[in-house]
C-alpha positions as CSV (number, residue, x, y, z in Angstrom):
1,X,127.9,-4.9,-125.5
2,X,125.7,-2.6,-127.4
3,X,122.6,-1.0,-126.1
4,X,119.3,-2.7,-126.9
5,X,115.5,-2.2,-126.9
6,X,113.4,-5.3,-126.2
7,X,109.7,-5.6,-127.2
8,X,107.6,-8.1,-125.3
9,X,103.9,-8.7,-126.0
10,X,101.6,-9.3,-128.9
11,X,102.6,-7.4,-132.0
12,X,102.5,-7.7,-135.8
13,X,105.3,-7.3,-138.4
14,X,103.6,-4.0,-139.4
15,X,104.2,-2.7,-135.9
16,X,107.9,-3.7,-136.0
17,X,108.2,-1.7,-139.2
18,X,106.5,1.3,-137.5
19,X,108.8,1.0,-134.5
20,X,111.9,0.7,-136.8
21,X,110.7,4.0,-138.4
22,X,110.2,5.5,-135.0
23,X,113.8,4.7,-134.1
24,X,115.1,6.1,-137.3
25,X,113.4,9.4,-136.7
26,X,115.4,9.6,-133.5
27,X,118.7,8.8,-135.2
28,X,118.8,5.2,-133.9
29,X,119.7,2.2,-136.0
30,X,120.3,-1.4,-135.3
31,X,119.5,-5.0,-136.2
32,X,116.4,-6.9,-135.3
33,X,116.5,-10.4,-133.7
34,X,113.5,-12.5,-132.8
35,X,114.1,-14.3,-129.5
36,X,110.8,-16.3,-129.6
37,X,109.5,-18.8,-132.1
38,X,106.3,-18.6,-134.2
39,X,103.2,-19.7,-132.3
40,X,104.5,-18.8,-128.8
41,X,102.0,-17.1,-126.5
42,X,104.2,-14.0,-126.0
43,X,106.5,-12.7,-128.7
44,X,109.9,-11.1,-127.9
45,X,112.1,-9.2,-130.3
46,X,115.3,-7.4,-129.6
47,X,116.7,-4.4,-131.4
48,X,120.5,-4.2,-131.0
49,X,121.4,-0.5,-131.4
50,X,124.5,0.6,-133.2
51,X,126.5,3.8,-132.4
52,X,123.8,5.6,-130.6
53,X,124.0,8.8,-128.6
54,X,120.8,9.3,-126.6
55,X,119.5,10.7,-123.4
56,X,118.6,7.3,-121.7
57,X,116.2,9.0,-119.3
58,X,114.4,10.7,-122.2
59,X,114.4,7.6,-124.3
60,X,113.0,5.4,-121.5
61,X,110.2,8.0,-120.9
62,X,109.3,7.9,-124.6
63,X,109.3,4.1,-124.6
64,X,107.1,4.0,-121.5
65,X,104.5,6.1,-123.3
66,X,104.6,3.7,-126.3
67,X,104.2,0.8,-123.8
68,X,101.2,2.4,-122.2
69,X,99.7,3.2,-125.6
70,X,100.2,-0.2,-127.2
71,X,100.3,-2.7,-124.3
72,X,103.6,-3.9,-125.5
73,X,106.7,-3.7,-123.2
74,X,109.4,-1.5,-124.7
75,X,112.5,-2.0,-122.6
76,X,115.7,-0.1,-123.1
77,X,119.1,-1.4,-121.8
78,X,122.3,0.6,-122.1
79,X,124.4,-2.6,-121.9
80,X,124.0,-6.3,-121.7
81,X,124.7,-8.6,-118.8
82,X,126.5,-11.8,-119.6
83,X,124.2,-14.6,-118.3
84,X,127.0,-17.2,-118.8
85,X,129.3,-15.5,-116.3
86,X,128.5,-15.6,-112.5
87,X,126.5,-12.8,-111.0
88,X,124.1,-11.8,-108.3
89,X,120.4,-11.6,-108.7
90,X,118.1,-10.3,-105.9
91,X,114.3,-10.4,-105.7
92,X,111.5,-9.0,-103.8
93,X,109.1,-11.8,-102.7
94,X,105.5,-10.6,-102.4
95,X,103.9,-10.0,-105.8
96,X,107.3,-10.8,-107.4
97,X,108.3,-14.4,-106.6
98,X,104.8,-15.2,-105.4
99,X,101.4,-14.0,-106.5
100,X,100.4,-12.6,-103.1
101,X,101.1,-10.1,-100.4
102,X,101.7,-12.3,-97.4
103,X,100.6,-9.6,-94.9
104,X,97.3,-9.4,-96.7
105,X,96.9,-13.2,-96.7
106,X,97.5,-13.2,-92.9
107,X,95.0,-10.4,-92.5
108,X,92.4,-12.5,-94.3
109,X,92.9,-15.2,-91.6
110,X,92.4,-12.5,-89.0
111,X,89.2,-11.3,-90.6
112,X,90.6,-7.9,-91.5
113,X,91.7,-8.5,-95.1
114,X,90.2,-5.5,-96.7
115,X,91.4,-3.1,-94.0
116,X,95.0,-4.2,-94.4
117,X,95.1,-4.8,-98.1
118,X,94.2,-1.1,-98.8
119,X,97.1,0.1,-96.7
120,X,99.4,-2.4,-98.4
121,X,98.4,-1.2,-101.8
122,X,99.0,2.4,-100.8
123,X,102.5,1.6,-99.4
124,X,103.4,-0.3,-102.6
125,X,102.3,2.7,-104.7
126,X,104.6,4.9,-102.6
127,X,101.8,7.0,-101.2
128,X,102.7,6.3,-97.5
129,X,105.9,5.3,-95.7
130,X,106.7,1.6,-95.9
131,X,108.1,1.2,-92.4
132,X,105.2,3.2,-90.8
133,X,102.6,1.2,-92.7
134,X,104.4,-2.1,-91.9
135,X,104.4,-1.5,-88.2
136,X,100.7,-0.4,-88.2
137,X,99.6,-3.4,-90.3
138,X,101.5,-5.9,-88.2
139,X,100.1,-4.5,-85.0
140,X,96.6,-5.4,-86.3
141,X,97.6,-9.1,-86.5
142,X,98.2,-9.4,-82.8
143,X,96.7,-12.6,-81.4
144,X,96.6,-14.4,-84.8
145,X,97.5,-18.1,-84.3
146,X,100.8,-19.0,-85.9
147,X,99.2,-22.3,-87.0
148,X,97.6,-20.6,-90.0
149,X,100.9,-19.8,-91.6
150,X,101.4,-23.2,-93.3
151,X,98.0,-23.2,-94.9
152,X,98.6,-19.6,-96.1
153,X,101.8,-20.7,-97.8
154,X,100.1,-23.7,-99.3
155,X,97.5,-21.6,-101.1
156,X,99.9,-19.0,-102.4
157,X,100.8,-19.4,-106.1
158,X,104.3,-19.0,-107.3
159,X,104.9,-16.3,-109.9
160,X,104.9,-17.5,-113.5
161,X,108.4,-18.4,-114.7
162,X,110.1,-18.6,-111.4
163,X,111.2,-22.2,-111.8
164,X,112.6,-21.6,-115.3
165,X,114.5,-18.4,-114.2
166,X,116.1,-20.0,-111.2
167,X,117.0,-23.1,-113.1
168,X,118.9,-21.1,-115.7
169,X,120.5,-18.7,-113.3
170,X,121.7,-21.5,-111.1
171,X,123.0,-23.4,-114.1
172,X,125.3,-20.5,-114.8
173,X,126.4,-20.2,-111.2
174,X,124.5,-17.1,-110.2
175,X,124.0,-16.3,-106.5
176,X,120.2,-15.6,-105.9
177,X,118.8,-13.9,-102.9
178,X,115.4,-12.9,-101.6
179,X,115.2,-9.3,-100.2
180,X,111.7,-9.1,-98.8
181,X,109.6,-6.7,-96.8
182,X,107.6,-9.8,-96.0
183,X,108.4,-12.5,-93.5
184,X,111.2,-15.1,-93.1
185,X,108.7,-17.9,-92.5
186,X,107.5,-17.6,-96.1
187,X,110.7,-16.4,-97.7
188,X,112.7,-19.4,-96.3
189,X,110.2,-21.7,-97.9
190,X,110.4,-20.0,-101.3
191,X,114.2,-20.2,-101.0
192,X,114.1,-23.9,-100.3
193,X,111.5,-24.6,-103.0
194,X,113.7,-23.1,-105.7
195,X,117.2,-23.6,-104.4
196,X,118.0,-20.0,-103.8
197,X,121.1,-18.9,-102.0
198,X,120.0,-16.6,-99.1
199,X,117.1,-14.8,-97.5
200,X,116.8,-11.4,-95.9
201,X,113.3,-10.6,-94.6
202,X,111.4,-9.6,-91.5
203,X,111.1,-11.9,-88.5
204,X,107.7,-12.3,-86.9
205,X,107.6,-12.3,-83.1
206,X,105.6,-15.3,-81.9
207,X,104.7,-16.1,-78.3
208,X,102.4,-18.8,-77.0
209,X,101.7,-19.9,-80.6
210,X,100.4,-16.5,-81.6
211,X,101.6,-13.4,-83.4
212,X,102.4,-10.6,-80.9
213,X,101.9,-7.9,-83.6
214,X,105.6,-7.1,-83.4
215,X,108.7,-7.9,-85.4
216,X,112.3,-8.9,-84.3
217,X,115.3,-7.1,-85.7
218,X,115.7,-4.5,-88.4
219,X,112.8,-3.9,-90.9
220,X,113.7,-4.7,-94.5
221,X,112.7,-1.5,-96.3
222,X,113.9,0.1,-99.5
223,X,117.1,1.4,-98.0
224,X,117.9,-1.9,-96.3
225,X,117.3,-3.7,-99.6
226,X,119.8,-1.5,-101.4
227,X,122.3,-2.0,-98.5
228,X,121.9,-5.8,-98.6
229,X,122.4,-5.9,-102.4
230,X,125.6,-4.0,-102.0
231,X,126.8,-6.3,-99.2
232,X,126.0,-9.5,-101.2
233,X,127.8,-8.2,-104.4
234,X,130.8,-7.4,-102.3
235,X,130.8,-10.7,-100.5
236,X,130.4,-12.6,-103.8
237,X,133.1,-10.5,-105.5
238,X,131.2,-10.1,-108.7
239,X,131.3,-6.9,-110.8
240,X,128.3,-4.6,-110.7
241,X,127.9,-5.2,-114.4
242,X,126.7,-8.7,-113.4
243,X,123.8,-7.7,-111.1
244,X,120.1,-8.1,-111.4
245,X,117.3,-6.8,-109.1
246,X,113.6,-7.5,-109.6
247,X,110.6,-6.2,-107.7
248,X,107.2,-4.5,-108.0
249,X,106.7,-2.0,-105.2
250,X,108.0,1.5,-104.3
251,X,110.2,0.0,-101.6
252,X,112.1,-1.8,-104.4
253,X,113.0,1.3,-106.4
254,X,116.4,1.9,-104.7
255,X,117.7,-1.6,-105.5
256,X,116.2,-1.6,-109.0
257,X,118.1,1.5,-109.8
258,X,121.2,0.3,-108.1
259,X,121.6,-3.0,-110.0
260,X,122.9,-3.2,-113.6
261,X,119.5,-4.6,-114.7
262,X,116.5,-3.4,-112.6
263,X,113.3,-5.1,-113.6
264,X,110.0,-3.8,-112.4
265,X,107.7,-6.8,-112.8
266,X,103.9,-6.1,-113.1
267,X,104.7,-3.0,-111.1
268,X,102.7,-0.1,-109.8
269,X,102.5,3.0,-112.0
270,X,105.0,5.0,-110.0
271,X,107.4,2.1,-110.1
272,X,107.0,1.6,-113.8
273,X,107.7,5.3,-114.3
274,X,110.9,5.3,-112.2
275,X,112.4,1.9,-112.6
276,X,114.8,1.2,-115.5
277,X,113.1,-1.8,-117.0
278,X,109.3,-2.1,-116.5
279,X,108.0,-5.5,-117.7
280,X,104.3,-6.4,-117.7
281,X,103.8,-9.0,-120.4
282,X,105.9,-11.9,-119.1
283,X,106.6,-13.8,-115.9
284,X,109.9,-13.9,-114.2
285,X,111.5,-15.9,-117.1
286,X,111.0,-12.8,-119.2
287,X,114.2,-11.6,-117.5
288,X,116.1,-14.2,-119.5
289,X,115.1,-12.5,-122.8
290,X,116.5,-9.3,-121.4
291,X,119.7,-11.2,-121.0
292,X,119.6,-12.0,-124.7
293,X,118.6,-15.6,-124.5
294,X,116.2,-17.2,-127.1
295,X,113.3,-19.4,-126.2
296,X,115.1,-22.4,-127.8
297,X,118.1,-21.8,-125.6
298,X,115.9,-21.6,-122.5
299,X,114.1,-24.7,-123.3
300,X,117.3,-26.7,-123.8
301,X,118.5,-25.7,-120.3
302,X,115.3,-26.6,-118.5
303,X,114.4,-29.7,-120.4
């Protein structure tokens, strides 16, 4: 499959002409294909590149500058995954599959929401070590009643497009997994709600109906996520060309750069800069456009 650049956002035909000229100045040519229909909230267009020789790192950096200047996602892919062949797709949970950081939500219940959310944000930006911050934040939740966890889950909103994405991936036989630095109580429920294949997350230690401020087992950090992705791919016996990873935080970077398609969804600035495919202007179902699907094809499968 040829390389491509996908634009996602709100843009005019004049901008497409400008971008085509921008490509030509860099010796890049290709064909344009609209993936969305007129009148849709977000437009998506794909440029399929022909016979190109570029420094992908340099091109991605230039496209990120354009994205930051215009507010339009400019996403380069060196090759295309075949959505119709089985593969493995792994996802972070907090702020990726759901619109919340579970640790922060539990902290609200404990009355220390602002204190913990500031540390969480710093860890996701890559400013402090994830494992160290995880242990520190969890210790502050000691004594919190485990009874609050159901109500916390009930108020958390799913990420836009999650149902559509999972429906299409599962239709084509994809193995979907949650690799989360959050907690199994919540990840198991997301898995059940959307028919996902497996979960790897942190286990809360609970005694006498209260959190102890400790965890059980190995912490799922960035290295662990990369290791789990490798194990799942090997177990499922799929080629690496058929792998997707999606996340938003610094602890997702290793798996994003390990998969064939690594999508940084609504990600922190550091992650947008270092991840292969930063996407801000769509929900999870935007991944389907990066797989070359049109909105008409997507609607047919989820109808």
